[in-house]
C-alpha positions in Angstrom: -3.6 9.2 9.6 -1.6 7.8 12.5 -4.8 6.9 14.3 -6.0 5.1 11.2 -2.7 3.2 11.0 -3.0 2.2 14.7 -6.5 0.9 14.1 -5.4 -1.1 11.0 -2.0 -2.5 11.8 -2.2 -2.9 15.6 -5.9 -3.5 16.2 -7.2 -5.2 13.1 -4.1 -7.0 11.8 -2.5 -7.7 15.1 1.0 -6.5 14.1 3.6 -5.7 16.7 3.9 -2.0 16.0 4.8 1.0 18.1 1.7 2.8 19.4 1.7 6.0 21.4 -1.5 7.8 22.4 -3.5 5.7 19.9 -1.2 6.6 17.0 1.1 4.3 15.1 4.3 5.7 13.7 7.8 4.4 13.1 11.2 5.7 12.2 10.5 5.5 8.5 8.1 8.5 9.0 11.2 10.6 10.0 13.1 10.2 6.7 11.1 12.3 4.3 8.5 10.0 2.8 5.7 11.0 0.6 2.1 10.4 1.9 -1.2 10.0 0.2 -4.2 10.6 2.5 -7.9 10.3 1.7 -10.3 12.2 3.9 -14.0 12.1 4.5 -16.2 15.2 4.8 -15.0 16.0 8.3 -11.3 15.7 7.4 -10.9 12.3 9.1 -8.4 10.1 7.4 -10.1 7.2 5.8 -7.2 6.0 3.7 -3.4 6.5 3.6 -0.1 5.2 2.3 3.5 6.1 2.5 6.0 6.1 -0.4 9.8 5.8 0.0 12.6 5.3 -2.5 14.2 1.9 -2.0 17.8 3.0 -2.2 17.6 4.1 1.4 16.0 2.6 4.5 12.6 0.9 3.9 10.4 -1.7 5.5 11.0 -4.5 2.9 14.7 -4.3 3.3 15.0 -3.5 7.0 11.9 -5.2 8.6 10.6 -7.8 6.2 13.6 -9.2 4.2 12.5 -12.8 5.2 9.5 -12.3 2.7 12.1 -12.2 -0.1 13.1 -15.8 0.3 16.8 -15.0 0.2 16.7 -12.6 -2.7 18.3 -9.1 -2.5 15.8 -6.4 -1.6 15.2 -3.9 -4.4 17.4 -0.8 -4.1 17.0 1.8 -6.9 16.0 5.4 -7.3 13.3 4.2 -9.8 11.8 1.7 -7.4 9.8 3.0 -4.5 8.2 1.1 -1.6 4.6 1.6 -0.7 4.0 0.9 3.0 1.5 1.6 5.7 -1.3 1.3 3.3 -4.4 1.6 5.5 -8.1 2.0 4.9 -10.8 2.6 7.5 -13.6 0.1 8.0 -16.1 0.8 5.3 -19.1 -1.0 3.9 -17.6 -3.5 1.3 -18.7 -3.0 -2.3 -16.7 -5.6 -4.2 -16.2 -9.3 -4.2 -13.0 -9.0 -2.2 -14.6 -7.3 0.9 -13.2 -3.9 0.1 -14.8 -0.5 -0.6 -13.8 1.7 -3.6 -11.3 3.6 -1.4 -8.5 1.0 -1.6 -8.6 0.8 -5.4 -8.6 4.6 -5.7 -5.7 4.8 -3.2 -3.8 2.3 -5.3 -4.6 4.2 -8.5 -3.5 7.5 -7.1 -0.3 6.0 -5.6 0.5 4.6 -9.1 -0.2 7.9 -10.8 1.8 9.9 -8.2 4.8 7.5 -8.4 4.7 7.5 -12.2 4.7 11.3 -12.2 7.9 11.2 -10.1 9.7 8.9 -12.6 9.2 5.7 -10.6 9.3 2.5 -12.7 8.0 0.0 -10.1 6.5 -0.1 -6.6 7.3 -2.8 -4.1 5.9 -3.6 -0.7 4.4 -6.0 1.7 0.7 -6.7 1.6 -1.9 -9.2 2.8 -3.1 -12.1 0.6 -6.6 -10.7 0.4 -5.3 -7.3 -0.7 -3.1 -9.1 -3.3 -6.4 -10.6 -4.7 -8.0 -7.2 -4.8 -5.0 -5.8 -6.8 -5.3 -8.7 -9.2 -9.0 -8.1 -9.4 -8.3 -4.6 -10.5 -6.3 -6.0 -13.4 -2.9 -5.2 -12.0 -0.1 -7.7 -12.8 1.8 -7.9 -9.5 4.7 -10.2 -9.0 5.3 -12.0 -5.7 8.9 -11.7 -4.5 8.6 -14.7 -2.2 6.2 -17.0 -0.4 3.4 -15.7 1.7 3.9 -16.0 5.5 1.7 -15.3 8.5 2.4 -11.9 10.1 0.0 -11.2 12.9 -3.5 -12.4 11.9 -3.0 -12.4 8.1 -0.9 -14.1 5.4 1.4 -11.5 4.1 3.8 -11.3 1.1 6.3 -9.1 -0.7 5.3 -7.9 -4.1 6.5 -5.8 -7.1 4.2 -3.8 -9.4 5.8 -2.5 -12.6 4.5 0.9 -13.5 4.2 0.0 -17.2 1.5 1.2 -19.7 -0.9 -1.6 -18.6 -0.6 -0.5 -14.9 -1.1 3.2 -15.8 -4.1 2.3 -17.9 -5.7 0.4 -14.9 -4.9 3.4 -12.6 -6.3 6.0 -15.0 -9.4 3.9 -15.7 -10.0 3.4 -12.0 -10.0 7.1 -11.3 -12.1 7.9 -14.4 -14.7 5.3 -13.5 -14.9 6.6 -9.9 -15.3 10.2 -11.1 -18.1 9.0 -13.4 -19.9 7.3 -10.6 -19.5 10.3 -8.3 -21.1 12.7 -10.8 
């Protein structure tokens, strides 16, 4: 997972992140986050993300507050941050240049968070990934203007975990299971 994060955030996106021995990690990894990791057949991580409650340290509040355009960062037990969302280079299969892995990771993150009583997810993402989320049918809200970070335009977002979002997540997983069968 940490090698995948290095490849995505350091190599591909050009972000200034801490890398040791080809692995990217930060101090948010030390404060008890939840992780979702997708593996291929040989147990190599091909997708991952980290989930943290926002009432403690988190990247949006502590690293990227400038993406909030002066608004206060979310800080509630029922609002979690999704961060370090990374997917390996795969053959694209949708109009946004993404494989099915990112949409399944998003769907599973939504389901996991909802199962833990979370009412909204927040985070920082790229403009192309925002379009993919919208293409899935998710109603995400920008929390500020997009700005260039590294090689990509990035923005802060909020995704309410309402009935419509849960339907998109459940339909995404169901459709993938149907295609895999």
